[in-house]
C-alpha positions in Angstrom: 73.0 78.6 133.9 76.3 80.5 133.9 76.0 80.9 130.1 72.7 82.7 130.5 73.9 85.2 133.1 76.1 87.2 130.8 73.3 87.7 128.4 70.9 88.8 131.1 73.5 91.3 132.2 73.8 92.6 128.7 70.0 93.0 128.4 70.0 94.9 131.7 72.8 97.1 130.5 71.0 97.8 127.2 67.8 98.8 129.1 69.9 101.1 131.3 71.5 102.7 128.2 68.0 103.2 126.7 66.9 105.0 129.8 70.0 107.2 129.8 69.4 108.1 126.1 65.8 109.0 126.9 66.7 111.1 129.9 69.3 112.9 127.8 66.7 113.6 125.1 64.2 114.9 127.6 66.7 117.3 129.2 67.8 118.5 125.8 64.2 119.1 124.8 63.7 121.2 128.0 66.8 123.2 127.2 65.7 123.9 123.7 62.3 125.1 125.0 63.9 127.4 127.5 66.4 128.8 125.1 63.6 129.4 122.5 61.6 131.4 125.0 64.7 133.3 126.1 65.3 134.4 122.5 61.6 135.4 121.9 61.4 137.3 125.3 58.4 135.2 126.5 58.1 135.3 130.3 58.9 132.2 132.4 55.7 130.2 132.6 54.6 128.4 135.7 56.7 130.3 138.2 55.6 131.1 141.7 55.6 134.8 140.7 53.1 134.2 137.9 50.8 132.4 140.2 50.4 135.4 142.7 50.1 138.1 139.9 53.2 140.1 140.9 55.2 142.1 138.3 58.0 139.5 138.4 55.8 137.1 136.4 57.1 138.9 133.3 60.7 138.3 134.2 62.6 137.2 131.1 64.4 133.9 130.8 67.8 135.6 131.1 67.4 135.9 134.9 70.0 134.3 137.1 67.9 131.4 138.2 67.0 130.6 134.6 70.6 130.6 133.6 71.3 128.4 136.6 68.6 126.0 135.5 69.9 125.8 132.0 73.5 125.2 133.4 72.3 122.4 135.7 70.5 120.7 132.8 73.5 121.0 130.6 75.7 119.6 133.3 73.1 116.7 133.7 73.3 116.0 130.0 77.2 116.0 130.1 77.0 113.5 133.1 74.5 111.4 131.2 76.8 111.4 128.1 79.8 110.3 130.2 77.7 107.5 131.8 76.4 106.4 128.5 79.8 106.3 126.9 81.1 104.2 129.9 78.1 101.8 129.7 78.7 101.4 125.9 82.3 100.6 126.5 81.4 98.0 129.1 79.1 96.3 126.6 81.7 96.4 123.9 84.3 94.8 126.3 81.8 92.2 127.4 80.9 91.4 123.7 84.6 91.0 122.9 85.2 88.8 125.9 82.2 86.6 124.9 83.5 86.4 121.3 86.9 85.4 122.5 85.5 82.8 124.9 83.3 81.4 122.0 86.3 81.3 119.7 88.4 79.4 122.3 85.6 76.9 123.0 85.1 76.3 119.2 88.8 76.0 118.7 89.1 73.5 121.6 86.1 71.5 120.2 87.7 71.5 116.8 91.1 70.4 118.2 89.5 67.3 119.8 87.1 66.6 116.9 87.9 63.4 115.0 87.4 65.2 111.7 90.4 67.5 112.5 92.5 65.1 114.5 93.1 62.4 112.0 92.1 60.8 108.8 89.8 57.8 108.4 91.4 54.7 107.0 91.1 54.1 103.3 87.7 52.9 102.3 89.2 49.5 101.3 89.7 48.9 105.0 86.6 50.2 106.8 87.3 48.3 109.9 90.1 50.6 111.0 89.3 53.3 113.5 90.5 56.9 113.6 93.9 57.5 115.1 94.8 61.0 116.5 96.9 63.1 114.1 100.2 64.1 115.5 101.7 67.5 114.8 103.8 68.4 117.8 104.5 67.3 121.4 106.0 64.3 123.1 106.3 61.1 121.1 104.8 57.9 122.3 106.8 54.7 122.2 106.2 53.0 118.8 103.6 55.7 118.0 103.1 56.8 114.4 104.7 60.2 115.4 108.0 58.3 115.8 108.1 58.4 111.9 108.2 62.2 111.9 111.6 63.9 111.6 114.9 62.4 110.6 115.8 58.7 111.3 116.8 58.3 114.9 116.8 54.5 115.3 120.4 53.5 115.3 120.2 49.7 114.9 117.8 47.2 113.4 115.7 46.0 116.3 112.3 46.3 117.9 113.0 49.8 119.4 110.4 52.4 120.5 111.9 55.1 118.4 110.1 53.8 115.3 106.5 53.3 114.3 105.0 49.8 114.8 101.4 48.8 114.2 99.2 47.6 117.0 99.4 44.0 116.1 102.1 42.1 114.2 101.2 40.0 111.1 97.7 41.3 111.2 97.4 42.3 107.5 97.4 45.7 105.8 98.3 48.7 107.9 99.2 52.3 106.8 101.3 55.2 107.9 100.6 58.7 106.7 103.0 61.6 106.9 102.6 65.4 106.4 105.3 67.8 105.1 105.7 71.5 105.3 105.6 72.3 101.6 103.9 70.8 98.6 106.3 69.7 95.8 106.3 67.9 92.6 107.3 64.5 94.1 110.5 63.0 92.7 110.9 60.1 95.3 109.5 58.9 98.6 112.3 57.5 100.8 111.3 55.1 103.5 113.6 54.1 106.3 112.6 50.7 107.8 114.2 49.7 111.1 112.8 46.3 112.0 111.8 43.3 109.9 111.9 45.3 106.6 110.2 44.3 103.4 106.4 44.4 104.2 105.7 47.6 102.3 103.0 46.9 99.7 102.0 50.3 98.3 103.2 53.9 98.4 100.8 56.8 97.6 100.8 60.6 97.5 97.6 62.2 98.9 96.3 64.9 96.7 94.9 68.2 98.0 91.3 66.8 97.3 92.0 63.9 99.6 92.3 61.3 96.8 95.3 58.9 96.5 97.8 58.9 93.7 99.5 55.5 93.9 103.2 55.9 92.9 104.3 52.3 93.6 102.6 49.0 94.4 104.1 45.5 94.6 106.4 43.3 96.6 109.9 44.2 97.8 112.7 41.8 97.6 113.2 39.6 100.6 115.7 40.8 103.2 118.0 38.0 104.2 118.4 39.4 107.7 117.0 42.1 110.0 118.7 45.3 109.0 118.2 49.1 108.7 116.8 49.4 105.1 116.3 52.5 103.0 113.9 52.1 100.0 113.6 54.9 97.4 110.3 54.8 95.5 110.9 57.1 92.5 108.1 59.0 90.8 108.5 59.6 87.1 105.3 61.4 86.3 104.3 64.7 87.7 102.5 64.3 91.1 102.0 67.4 93.3 101.6 66.8 97.0 102.7 67.3 100.7 101.2 64.2 102.2 102.3 60.6 101.7 100.7 57.3 102.7 102.8 54.1 103.1 100.9 50.8 103.2 102.4 47.7 104.8 101.1 44.1 104.5 102.3 42.9 107.9 101.5 39.3 107.0 104.4 39.3 104.5 107.3 39.5 107.0 106.9 37.9 110.4 107.1 40.1 113.5 106.6 43.8 113.9 107.5 45.7 110.8 108.7 49.2 111.8 109.3 52.4 110.0 111.7 55.0 111.5 111.3 57.9 109.0 109.9 58.8 105.6 111.5 61.6 103.4 109.7 63.5 100.7 112.1 64.3 97.8 111.0 66.9 95.3 112.0 66.9 91.6 113.7 70.2 92.4 116.1 68.4 94.8 114.5 69.5 98.0 114.3 67.0 100.8 111.8 67.2 103.7 111.2 65.1 106.8 107.7 64.7 108.0 106.2 67.1 110.4 102.9 65.4 111.1 101.5 61.9 111.1 98.7 59.5 111.6 98.2 55.7 111.0 95.8 52.9 110.8 97.0 51.9 114.3 100.1 52.1 116.6 101.5 49.8 119.2 101.1 52.7 121.7 97.4 52.9 121.1 95.3 51.9 124.1 
């Protein structure tokens, strides 16, 4: 009901403005008639003097009372114009307020819409559900957002400062990272911080949403749990600012965790991720 009230108020205001315009038009018409008669010298019609047949019935319109009547009508028109302008300003302000409120509601709806909050899992894995896309704010323990920014996990261990999938050894999972600028990709540098070696594929996401696989295979076994940096070099020209890292978590027992992923351009630029999403995170409900 509250959403209807502003529109009803606007309709009432529009009706009032219409009345003001009509009243102003009628007053102006009467002024034009009186001024025309004054210029032609026609006596004032319908006066009390004309009704009793006295000589004053031929009194011209330039008489004081006529000038007074014209002045009063002009003042009334000025007042109506002032009131009309004020009413129009009210309507404009209300329209701007409604437009701003509508924009805020649409922005809020878009912000919580799945289509803008994340990316659906690759069609090869239709069972995965949407995970919110991180761009800023507090980082959850083991959330995919832990992989944004520079590496901050100081030792090889199961620590909350890195991303971990919801379940260990559950099969293929993926982590996706966004970067500030698109570059001709020279390398993708992945920092693993717990049970490394499960990476199975690395891809650049094109602007059309399609994947450009730059590496796929098996990494060499790591003899021990260690902080491991793997550089996946790209020889051909691939333009992008979004990267997806796939992990087959069944390859290496335990949680396989990623601390950071750097995008290296062929021009030598290096970027840490500023946004992220994933097939799942240990921090998910």
